N, C-alpha and C positions, 0 to 999 in steps of 0.2 A: 507180335509185340515187339515194341521198341524197347532198347535199354536205355539207362539213366546215366548220365555221366556229370561229374562237377566241372563245367566248364571255366571255371573262374572262382576265385575266393578271396577274401579279403576280412581284414581286422581293423579295430580302433579301439584304443586305450587312451584315457584322458592325460595330459600330461602330468598333473598332481599327485606325485608317489605318496603314501601315508605310510611309514614305517610301524612297526611295532612298539619303538619307542617314543613315536608321537602320541601313539594312542594311551602310554603308561602317563603321559600330562591329564589327560580326561578322565581315566578310569582307575580301579587297582588293578592292575595287569602288568605283566612283565613280557619281555621279548623270551626268553626262557619258557615262562608259562606256556605262550602262544603257539611257539615252534614244536614243541613237546607235542600236543595236544592235537595241532592241526599242519605242521609243516609249513606254514605260512609266515615269511618274512616281512612283506609290504604287499599293498594294494594301491589301484587307484582310484580318484573320488572326480568326478566330473565336476564342470566349474557352476557353481549355483547360477541360477537365473540366464545362464548362456547355454550350458548343455541339459539337455534331457535325453530318454532313452530313443526316441525317435531321432534326436540330431546324431547321435554317435551311431544307432543303425545307418542312417543314412550315409556317414563318412566311409564304413564298413562297406555299405553297398557300392557305391562310388568306384572304390579299389576293385572289388569283384567283378562288377561290369566291364571295366577294362581291361581287365585280363582274361575276360573272355571273349573279348574281340566283339562286343556288341553295342548297339548304343541303348540308352534308358528306353526310348521308344520300344525298342523290339522286347521289351518285359511284358509277357502277356498274364501273367498271375504273380500274385504277392502273400507271401506266408510270413508272419511275423508272430516271433514267440517271446514272451516275457512275463514276468509277474510283476513288473513296477512298471506299468502304462503311464504315460503322460497324463492321462484323464483316467477317471472311473468307466467313463465312454464317451466317445467311440473309442476304438481301440487304435493301437499304434499302425496298424497295416495303411488306411485311410490316411493318416498323418505322414507317414513316410513315403506314399504315392506323391502327396504335395508337396514335402521336403523336396524330393528328387526333381519336381516339375515336370511329373507326368501326369496329370489329372487330366490333361484332356483326351486321352486313350481311354477312360472310362474302362480299366481293366479291374477283375476282381480282386478283393484283398482279403484275407483271411486272418483271423486273431488265434492263438493257441495259447492255451492259460492249462499248462503241463510242466510249469516251473521247470525243474533240472532237467528233466528228459525232454521239454518242449522242442529241443532242436533234433531230438531223434524221432519224435512223433511227427513234427513238421517233416523231415526227411521222406521219412515211410509215406505221408499224404501226396507231396509233392512226387516222389516215385511213381505212385499210382495216375498221377495226371499225363505224367511224361510218358508211360509205359502204354497208356491206352491213346495216346495220341491227341489228348484234349489241349495240350497246351506244349510251346518249344521252348521256350525260355522263362523258367520259373526262377523269381529271386526269392531265396529264402534266408531270414535275419532273426537270430536271436542275439537280443539286447537286453541290458538291465544298469538301471542307476539306483542301485541299493542304498547309496549314502544319503537318501532323502528320506528314508524313511526305517532309520536305526536310533537304537535308544544308546546314546553316549553316556552311558553311566555304568557304575560297577553293578548295579543289578540285570543289565542288559548284556554284560562282557561276552557271555557264552555265546552269542550269536553275531553281536556287533564283530570281534575280531575277524572273523571268517569271511565276511562278504566284502567284495569290491564292485567297481562300475567299468562298462566295458561291452563290445560288441563284436561279431561275428558275421559274415555274409557268405552267401556260395550263389552264382549262379547254376542252375541246374537244365540240362539240354538230352535232348534226343543223341545217344553215342551211336558212332559209325558203325557200319555193319562189321561185325565181329566180335564188338565192344560187349564184353559181359557186364559191367556197371555196377549194379545193386546186384548183389549174389541172394540175399536173403535179410528180411527185417522182421523183428517180433518185437509188440509191444504188450504190457501188462498192466493190471492195477489190483489194487484192493484197497478201498477205503474204511478198512477196520479202524486203524489207530488214524484217521484223518488231521485230528486236532494233536497230535503229538508233534508235529511239524507244520505249523499254521499262523498265519496272520488273520485272527479271527474279529477283529472287531476294526473298522465300522461294518457292519452285516446286517441282515434281515433276520437271522437266527433268534433273537430275543432271548439266548441260552438254552434253547430248545434242545438242540445235539449235546451239549455237554451237561444236560439233565440239571440245569440250573435256570429257575425262572426269572425273567425279566433280568438278565444279566447284561449289564450295564444300561440298562435302558428304563425309562422313567415308568412308573407304575400307574401314574394316573391320566394316561392317554389310552383310549382306545383306538383311536383312527391317526393315521399322521406320523405319531411319535417325533423322535429327534435323531437325525442319521450318526450324530457325533455328540456324545454327552461328556460332560465335565468327568463324570464318574469314570469313564474309558480312560481320559488324560491323565487323570490323577492317579489311576491303579497301572497307568502301564500297558492297558489292555491293546492299546493301538499299534503294539509292535508286534514282530515275529516272533515265535516261542519256539523251541527247539527240546524235547526230550532226548539228547545227546546219544546215550547207551542204547536206546531202543533202535533211533536210525541208525547206527552205527552197526547192531547185530544184525536189522532186515539187510541193510545195503551189502555187508561181506556175505550173504546168503543168496540176495537176487542179482549182484554181479556176477559172478562165475556162472550160475544157472543160465542167464540169458545170454551171456557169450558161447557159452556150451551148444545152447541150443540152436545158436546161429550156424555154429560150425558144422554141425551134427546135419541142418536142414542141407547145407551145401557140400555136404559129403569130406569135411577137411577137419584137422588137426590145430592144436595149439600152435605147433610147431611153423605152423603153414602163416602165421600171422607176423607180418613184415612188422607193422605197427599199432598196438592198442593205443588209442585215445579215451580214456575213460571220463566222464564227467570230473572237473576238479572240485569235489566236493572236500574231502579231506586227503592228504597226504598218507596217512595211517591206512586208510581204508583201501587206498590205490595199493598202497607195499602189500596188504593182506591178501587182496585178490588177485596180485601178482606171484605171491608165493601158491596161493592155493592152485591156482593155473600152472605155477613153475613154467614161469616166463622168463627170460632174460632181460637184464635191463634196459639191452638194444631194442627190445621189444613193446617197451610201455613207455609213452612220452607223457611227462608231467611238467607243467609249469605255474600250479599254485603258490608254488612260493615267493613267486613275484606280482601275481595277480590275484591272490585270494579264489573265493568261490564266486564267480559271475553269474551261475545259476544257468538260463537258458543260453548265455552267450560263452561259457567255458569251451564247449566242445568245438565250437568254429574256430574261437580263437586260437585255442592250443592245435587245431588242425591246420591251421593257416600259417601258424608260428613252425610247426613241423615242414611244412611244405617249404616254406622260405629258406628254413635249415638245410635242406637237402636231405632229410629225413625219408622222403616219399617220393618215388620215382613211378612212371607209367608201369602198369600190370603189377603194380605192388597191391599185396591183398590187406586192407586197412578194415581195422574193427571198431566202430564208436559202441559206446555203451552208456547208460546213465540210470541212476536211482535217485529220486526225490519226494518231495512233498504229494501227499495223495492216498496212499504212497503209489508211485507209478515209476515203471521202469520198462527199459528196452533196449534191443540193440539193432545196429546195420551192420552188416557185412559186405565191402565193396571191393571192386577190383579198380584201381585208380587208371 
């Protein structure tokens, strides 16, 4: 069985920086309020009508491919993780293939909808393909353009101030003989509280899962219905919602559990971790997890203060930045962990 290595890594964040003070101009909030609750100072927004989830993913991919020392034509499989695709369907995988100009190769493209844990899920899937020998060069992308779907009113501030746009990408290959690569990966989910961190409309549920008949849908249509109604727009149903306290409580429980699970599988301890890169959900969550695991500051990498929560993109962006900053070297033990909507969570432990 082959091992899996990260042969190349890249990131892309838009030029437009949106500070907390900028958000003060459009909603009742403050820099102090945002930083106290999230640790975020600014985030990036893509340029409307010019940048999309796919185009940002392509820019990160081009850097990762170049650093891997391969050509675009060498990529034999694409995995794309996002909750903010360009279209409702098709997914961004094929759009990325087109954007990179490799449609003639007719390679496979897989789209992953696991929100904050999308990159960890994607990395685990890719690892199986590499280890089995099915593929040699897999392009894994996590990208988000949240800014096109947020509620920039005071009512929506609890969610809107958190999220930003960006993309990260890695090229995964077979490791050389003796290379350990990915040592352990664990994926979990629990749909009990699915609606507590969700964007519910537009959808086909009609309120069924919420116990509300015809939730946002016209009652006079037996067939067909209307995909998006005035009621959904007027009552803010089309925006993401989050029960913050519940999400925080679950996150600080599941993060340490899944990290320790990976370490136990590999027969290692927290002191062996060179660097932990958690999904950048909230700095307070990361700090709480660090305290529980008794990790030193040098062992945890956070950049949410600059980029906000970029969901599926947050781990690859942070991983790339940590590598560019010289925080990761060959042979270092790197732990990636995520928790988010679903709820879904997971971890990957790897030797760089």
